[in-house]
VEXLUMDO-298970 format. One record per residue (C-alpha): residue in one letter; x, y, z. Coordinates in nm, 4 decimals. Layout:
N
> res, px, py, pz
> A, X, Y, Z;
...
This chain:
331
> res, px, py, pz
> M, -0.2044, -1.8014, -1.5251;
> I, -0.5164, -1.6166, -1.4097;
> Y, -0.3183, -1.3279, -1.2666;
> G, -0.1400, -1.2696, -1.5953;
> E, -0.4710, -1.2556, -1.7788;
> C, -0.6059, -1.0160, -1.5148;
> I, -0.3093, -0.7846, -1.5606;
> V, -0.3470, -0.7747, -1.9375;
> H, -0.7162, -0.6914, -1.9114;
> R, -0.7236, -0.4750, -1.6010;
> Y, -0.3790, -0.3217, -1.5642;
> G, -0.2639, -0.2907, -1.9227;
> R, 0.0193, -0.4632, -2.1098;
> K, 0.2783, -0.2237, -1.9702;
> C, 0.2225, -0.3450, -1.6138;
> L, 0.2511, -0.7069, -1.7242;
> D, 0.5955, -0.6463, -1.8711;
> T, 0.7341, -0.4503, -1.5749;
> P, 0.7637, -0.5791, -1.2181;
> I, 0.5971, -0.4294, -0.9157;
> N, 0.8998, -0.3289, -0.7084;
> I, 0.8671, -0.3272, -0.3306;
> G, 1.1466, -0.2396, -0.0913;
> I, 1.1814, -0.4707, 0.2073;
> S, 1.3947, -0.5184, 0.5160;
> T, 1.6375, -0.7909, 0.4117;
> C, 1.5877, -1.0073, 0.7217;
> L, 1.2215, -1.0580, 0.6273;
> L, 1.3358, -1.2522, 0.3204;
> G, 1.5210, -1.5024, 0.5358;
> E, 1.8694, -1.3569, 0.4971;
> N, 2.0929, -1.3948, 0.8048;
> V, 2.1652, -1.0262, 0.8552;
> R, 2.0373, -0.9585, 1.2060;
> Y, 2.2650, -0.8571, 1.4917;
> D, 2.2761, -1.2186, 1.6184;
> G, 2.3354, -1.3672, 1.2738;
> G, 1.9743, -1.4781, 1.2372;
> H, 1.6775, -1.3708, 1.0274;
> K, 1.3050, -1.2951, 1.0573;
> R, 1.1657, -1.4565, 0.7447;
> D, 0.7990, -1.3795, 0.6864;
> R, 0.6366, -1.6630, 0.4926;
> Y, 0.3455, -1.4550, 0.3676;
> L, 0.5804, -1.1995, 0.2171;
> T, 0.8175, -1.4529, 0.0624;
> D, 0.5821, -1.7308, -0.0427;
> T, 0.2545, -1.5524, -0.1204;
> L, 0.2992, -1.1844, -0.2021;
> G, 0.6447, -1.2651, -0.3384;
> Q, 0.4831, -1.4372, -0.6383;
> Y, 0.3510, -1.1023, -0.7616;
> V, 0.6244, -0.8530, -0.6780;
> R, 0.9987, -0.8022, -0.7101;
> Y, 1.1602, -0.7277, -0.3767;
> V, 1.4411, -0.4768, -0.3352;
> P, 1.6126, -0.5794, -0.0081;
> V, 1.7638, -0.3198, 0.2239;
> C, 1.9466, -0.3906, 0.5508;
> P, 2.0534, -0.0577, 0.7034;
> E, 2.2934, -0.2018, 0.9616;
> V, 2.4804, -0.4257, 0.7171;
> E, 2.4848, -0.1735, 0.4328;
> A, 2.6056, 0.0982, 0.6702;
> G, 2.9017, -0.1264, 0.7569;
> F, 2.8103, -0.2491, 1.1060;
> G, 2.8675, -0.6149, 1.0169;
> V, 2.7159, -0.9528, 1.1187;
> P, 2.7075, -1.0453, 1.4007;
> R, 2.7184, -0.7080, 1.5691;
> E, 2.6428, -0.5470, 1.9004;
> S, 2.2720, -0.4843, 1.9537;
> M, 2.1587, -0.1235, 1.9551;
> Q, 1.8699, 0.0970, 2.0573;
> L, 1.7307, 0.4467, 2.0166;
> R, 1.7977, 0.6899, 2.3017;
> G, 1.7011, 1.0470, 2.3868;
> D, 1.4296, 1.2574, 2.2255;
> P, 1.1778, 1.0347, 2.0377;
> G, 1.1533, 1.3081, 1.7747;
> A, 1.5278, 1.3042, 1.7067;
> P, 1.6754, 0.9988, 1.8799;
> R, 2.0330, 0.8761, 1.8765;
> L, 2.1268, 0.5241, 1.7659;
> V, 2.3513, 0.3798, 2.0368;
> T, 2.4978, 0.0315, 2.0968;
> N, 2.3687, -0.1390, 2.4098;
> Q, 2.6913, -0.2594, 2.5722;
> T, 2.9630, -0.0134, 2.4711;
> G, 2.7427, 0.2938, 2.4230;
> K, 2.8891, 0.3729, 2.0809;
> D, 2.6885, 0.6399, 1.8965;
> L, 2.6200, 0.5263, 1.5384;
> T, 2.3654, 0.7948, 1.4520;
> D, 2.5746, 1.0006, 1.2122;
> A, 2.7013, 0.6947, 1.0270;
> M, 2.3492, 0.5573, 0.9855;
> L, 2.2000, 0.8888, 0.8707;
> A, 2.4826, 0.9541, 0.6241;
> W, 2.4290, 0.6111, 0.4707;
> A, 2.0492, 0.6491, 0.4705;
> Q, 2.0602, 0.9812, 0.2841;
> K, 2.2711, 0.8212, 0.0108;
> R, 2.0652, 0.5033, -0.0018;
> V, 1.7296, 0.6729, -0.0602;
> V, 1.8773, 0.8560, -0.3580;
> E, 1.9926, 0.5214, -0.4990;
> L, 1.6454, 0.3777, -0.4419;
> E, 1.4956, 0.6430, -0.6708;
> K, 1.6170, 0.4249, -0.9591;
> E, 1.4124, 0.1266, -0.8384;
> D, 1.0662, 0.2745, -0.9025;
> L, 0.9433, 0.1427, -0.5699;
> C, 0.5682, 0.1046, -0.5318;
> G, 0.5876, 0.0210, -0.1615;
> F, 0.8152, -0.0708, 0.1287;
> V, 0.7776, -0.3294, 0.4055;
> F, 0.9803, -0.2401, 0.7158;
> K, 1.0887, -0.4621, 1.0051;
> S, 0.8791, -0.3709, 1.3059;
> R, 1.0427, -0.2481, 1.6275;
> S, 1.3817, -0.2111, 1.4585;
> P, 1.5837, 0.0976, 1.5664;
> S, 1.6740, 0.1482, 1.2015;
> S, 1.3667, 0.0237, 1.0158;
> G, 1.0691, 0.0348, 1.2517;
> M, 0.7924, 0.2482, 1.1052;
> E, 0.6222, 0.3405, 1.4306;
> R, 0.6138, 0.2690, 1.8060;
> V, 0.9859, 0.1879, 1.8185;
> K, 1.1260, 0.1794, 2.1725;
> V, 1.3251, 0.4882, 2.2674;
> V, 1.5059, 0.5072, 2.6023;
> N, 1.4556, 0.8603, 2.7363;
> D, 1.6934, 1.0672, 2.9486;
> K, 1.5536, 0.9062, 3.2653;
> G, 1.6339, 0.5584, 3.1369;
> M, 1.2676, 0.4750, 3.0751;
> P, 1.1623, 0.3123, 2.7445;
> V, 0.8797, 0.4786, 2.5524;
> K, 0.7310, 0.3378, 2.2342;
> K, 0.7166, 0.6617, 2.0389;
> G, 1.0104, 0.6329, 1.8019;
> V, 1.0663, 0.5767, 1.4304;
> G, 1.3681, 0.3889, 1.2967;
> L, 1.6353, 0.6184, 1.1540;
> F, 1.6288, 0.4726, 0.8032;
> A, 1.2495, 0.4428, 0.8007;
> R, 1.2161, 0.8114, 0.8859;
> V, 1.4570, 0.9155, 0.6100;
> F, 1.2800, 0.6909, 0.3588;
> I, 0.9303, 0.8168, 0.4428;
> D, 1.0451, 1.1790, 0.4269;
> H, 1.2130, 1.1192, 0.0908;
> F, 0.9257, 0.9161, -0.0598;
> P, 0.6109, 1.0630, 0.1022;
> L, 0.3764, 0.9095, -0.1556;
> V, 0.5105, 0.5523, -0.1519;
> P, 0.2877, 0.3129, 0.0496;
> V, 0.4697, 0.1747, 0.3557;
> E, 0.3923, -0.0891, 0.6169;
> E, 0.5552, -0.3130, 0.8765;
> E, 0.5515, -0.6912, 0.8553;
> G, 0.3879, -0.7198, 1.1960;
> R, 0.0936, -0.4978, 1.0990;
> L, 0.0460, -0.6998, 0.7804;
> H, -0.0815, -0.9872, 0.9935;
> D, -0.3981, -0.7776, 1.0307;
> P, -0.6156, -0.8703, 0.7254;
> K, -0.7562, -0.5171, 0.6887;
> L, -0.4142, -0.3487, 0.7019;
> R, -0.2736, -0.6089, 0.4631;
> E, -0.5499, -0.5549, 0.2089;
> N, -0.5184, -0.1777, 0.2388;
> F, -0.1416, -0.1820, 0.1860;
> I, -0.1420, -0.4187, -0.1113;
> E, -0.4313, -0.2337, -0.2722;
> S, -0.2330, 0.0907, -0.2365;
> V, 0.0722, -0.0744, -0.3932;
> F, -0.1265, -0.1783, -0.7007;
> V, -0.2838, 0.1670, -0.7319;
> F, 0.0599, 0.3295, -0.7124;
> K, 0.1881, 0.0876, -0.9781;
> R, -0.0951, 0.1794, -1.2117;
> W, -0.0339, 0.5489, -1.1444;
> R, 0.3359, 0.5038, -1.2280;
> A, 0.2384, 0.3262, -1.5509;
> C, 0.0038, 0.6144, -1.6352;
> L, 0.2859, 0.8644, -1.5876;
> E, 0.5263, 0.6596, -1.7981;
> E, 0.2822, 0.6578, -2.0874;
> G, 0.3035, 1.0367, -2.1057;
> R, 0.0901, 1.3053, -1.9505;
> S, -0.2307, 1.4218, -2.1090;
> R, -0.5646, 1.5413, -1.9832;
> G, -0.7414, 1.2519, -2.1514;
> K, -0.5218, 0.9908, -1.9819;
> L, -0.5767, 1.1484, -1.6417;
> V, -0.9536, 1.1474, -1.6916;
> A, -0.9389, 0.7815, -1.8014;
> F, -0.7318, 0.6861, -1.4963;
> H, -0.9683, 0.8646, -1.2615;
> T, -1.2781, 0.7167, -1.4234;
> R, -1.1588, 0.3611, -1.3609;
> H, -1.0573, 0.4329, -1.0011;
> K, -1.3639, 0.6319, -0.8898;
> L, -1.5302, 0.3643, -0.6802;
> L, -1.2025, 0.2416, -0.5344;
> I, -1.1280, 0.5970, -0.4196;
> M, -1.4795, 0.6259, -0.2771;
> S, -1.4236, 0.3108, -0.0701;
> H, -1.1374, 0.4891, 0.1064;
> S, -1.2723, 0.8425, 0.1312;
> V, -1.5934, 1.0029, 0.0087;
> E, -1.4313, 1.3411, 0.0708;
> H, -1.1324, 1.2646, -0.1525;
> H, -1.3654, 1.1190, -0.4141;
> R, -1.5606, 1.4437, -0.4142;
> S, -1.2577, 1.6761, -0.4230;
> M, -1.0856, 1.4725, -0.6945;
> G, -1.4007, 1.4788, -0.9005;
> K, -1.4055, 1.8574, -0.8791;
> L, -1.0377, 1.8689, -0.9756;
> V, -1.0892, 1.6481, -1.2810;
> A, -1.3894, 1.8612, -1.3813;
> R, -1.1413, 2.1491, -1.4212;
> V, -0.9123, 1.9432, -1.6410;
> K, -0.9182, 2.1996, -1.9231;
> E, -0.8591, 2.4978, -1.6942;
> L, -0.5438, 2.4001, -1.5037;
> P, -0.1883, 2.3713, -1.6375;
> L, -0.1056, 2.0055, -1.7010;
> E, 0.1792, 1.9860, -1.4473;
> E, -0.0307, 2.1436, -1.1740;
> L, -0.3214, 1.9138, -1.2555;
> Y, -0.1082, 1.6002, -1.2246;
> E, 0.0692, 1.7221, -0.9122;
> R, -0.2528, 1.8016, -0.7308;
> Y, -0.4229, 1.4836, -0.8453;
> Q, -0.1315, 1.2684, -0.7316;
> G, -0.1398, 1.4194, -0.3850;
> H, -0.5141, 1.3585, -0.3525;
> L, -0.4829, 1.0057, -0.4882;
> M, -0.2212, 0.8790, -0.2456;
> G, -0.3785, 1.0777, 0.0363;
> A, -0.7018, 0.8878, -0.0178;
> F, -0.5319, 0.5492, -0.0003;
> K, -0.3623, 0.6338, 0.3260;
> L, -0.7129, 0.6256, 0.4729;
> R, -0.8441, 0.2794, 0.5531;
> T, -1.1564, 0.1271, 0.4095;
> T, -1.4329, 0.0307, 0.6510;
> M, -1.7400, -0.1866, 0.6316;
> K, -1.9559, 0.1259, 0.6203;
> K, -1.7558, 0.2706, 0.3303;
> H, -1.7745, -0.0559, 0.1363;
> V, -2.1495, -0.0801, 0.1891;
> N, -2.1847, 0.2720, 0.0523;
> V, -1.9946, 0.1737, -0.2644;
> L, -2.1873, -0.1511, -0.3061;
> Q, -2.5195, 0.0297, -0.2720;
> H, -2.3970, 0.2860, -0.5239;
> M, -2.3229, 0.0054, -0.7708;
> M, -2.6669, -0.1448, -0.7162;
> G, -2.8125, 0.1690, -0.8688;
> Y, -2.6691, 0.0710, -1.2063;
> F, -2.8878, -0.2419, -1.2098;
> K, -3.2192, -0.0984, -1.0889;
> K, -3.3819, -0.1404, -1.4311;
> V, -3.2497, -0.4885, -1.5099;
> L, -3.2404, -0.6963, -1.1904;
> S, -3.5331, -0.9253, -1.1298;
> A, -3.7110, -0.9056, -0.7961;
> D, -3.5354, -1.2238, -0.6812;
> E, -3.1941, -1.0964, -0.7870;
> K, -3.2444, -0.7674, -0.6099;
> E, -3.3604, -0.9465, -0.2956;
> E, -3.0569, -1.1775, -0.3065;
> L, -2.8139, -0.8900, -0.3437;
> L, -2.9753, -0.6948, -0.0606;
> E, -2.9602, -1.0069, 0.1569;
> Y, -2.5870, -1.0507, 0.0975;
> L, -2.5242, -0.6827, 0.1596;
> D, -2.7050, -0.7070, 0.4905;
> L, -2.5094, -1.0188, 0.5906;
> Y, -2.1855, -0.8429, 0.5044;
> R, -2.2911, -0.5352, 0.7026;
> K, -2.3589, -0.7564, 1.0046;
> G, -2.0182, -0.9209, 0.9754;
> H, -2.1508, -1.2642, 0.8764;
> L, -1.9908, -1.2657, 0.5301;
> P, -1.6590, -1.1348, 0.3945;
> L, -1.6481, -0.8607, 0.1335;
> V, -1.5659, -1.1060, -0.1448;
> V, -1.9231, -1.2463, -0.1384;
> P, -2.1260, -0.9353, -0.2369;
> V, -1.8450, -0.8239, -0.4701;
> T, -1.8536, -1.1606, -0.6482;
> L, -2.2292, -1.1354, -0.6902;
> I, -2.2030, -0.7864, -0.8354;
> N, -1.9286, -0.9065, -1.0703;
> H, -2.1701, -1.1750, -1.1844;
> Y, -2.4370, -0.9154, -1.2613;
> V, -2.1840, -0.6932, -1.4385;
> R, -2.1078, -0.9769, -1.6795;
> K, -2.4668, -1.0997, -1.7079;
> Y, -2.6076, -0.7585, -1.7917;
> D, -2.2981, -0.6239, -1.9644;
> Q, -2.2680, -0.3105, -1.7513;
> P, -1.9861, -0.1144, -1.9245;
> Y, -1.9112, 0.1443, -1.6545;
> L, -1.8813, -0.1042, -1.3693;
> N, -1.6913, -0.3473, -1.5895;
> Q, -1.3984, -0.1061, -1.5997;
> Q, -1.3964, -0.0262, -1.2270;
> Y, -1.0827, -0.1369, -1.0405;
> Y, -1.2934, -0.1626, -0.7258;
> L, -1.4146, -0.4977, -0.8528;
> H, -1.0615, -0.6172, -0.9379;
> P, -0.8131, -0.4162, -0.7265;
> H, -0.5491, -0.6903, -0.6948;
> P, -0.4958, -1.0571, -0.7910;
> V, -0.7820, -1.2741, -0.6707;
> E, -0.5281, -1.5441, -0.5786;
> L, -0.4120, -1.3305, -0.2867;
> Q, -0.7605, -1.3766, -0.1358;
> L, -0.7356, -1.0409, 0.0395;
> R, -1.1097, -0.9748, 0.0395;
> N, -1.1833, -1.3194, 0.1799;
> H, -1.0904, -1.1904, 0.5256;
> V, -1.2301, -0.8349, 0.5413;
């Protein structure tokens, strides 16, 4: 399987032998756990991404003991601290949900989650823009599901998304890329901390970081330059914060063009005039939106192999996730 070979070469044997764990709202897997006894199966998550990850299902309402079927519910009051209330009988379930959520996130620490996909608009699991009925009886889309809020507060570094937003190709690619980065970071930590391993990790992720944030790339470079000065724990803690902060920022066409032009510099002495012209042509077509990112990246990968460019050959930017997911075919 191509993906398996890619993992051995790019991600290291350790990642091949351990699953990429992603938490997910149970209904998205097709389980009949919704208030009406139905589900909200997402075929992309189950049939495509599901080939490369191990899902850890979580259904707040069922696990908190509300049953199936159950009375529908909504968030009411202050969007910053809403109450979870049933629609017909007005029963307040806030305390029960929060008590369960606080226990559940502690249990999830054992799962080594590298991401979480929440059910959009859910009063328990919606990540953003969840409807909250204010004191005047007017709905405002400013809420966060009770469990989602507890989870994000407890795991601030774990990449999170909603299934609805994952229909956007750019958000999908950004989320899955972040998941794979977090997995590699976890693998790096499990191998034991050392200054050399941190430098090696950063070296291979430089261009990927740059594609998300030039500022983070610059500040992380300065941090790694002080690798011998800082205590090891402080070094790792600060680096981790910068790393996941960078991947919370989205890539853009302009950022990708910057990285691609940067990579071109490594071939200035070896590319023929025709090759250089071809690469510049594809870059321009990508910049104008006529080609997806996969086209110039594929051409650069070809030159990396043809001219045996060692630095670029180890860059995760060129292989951030399984090619079978075709994520860069649509951005």
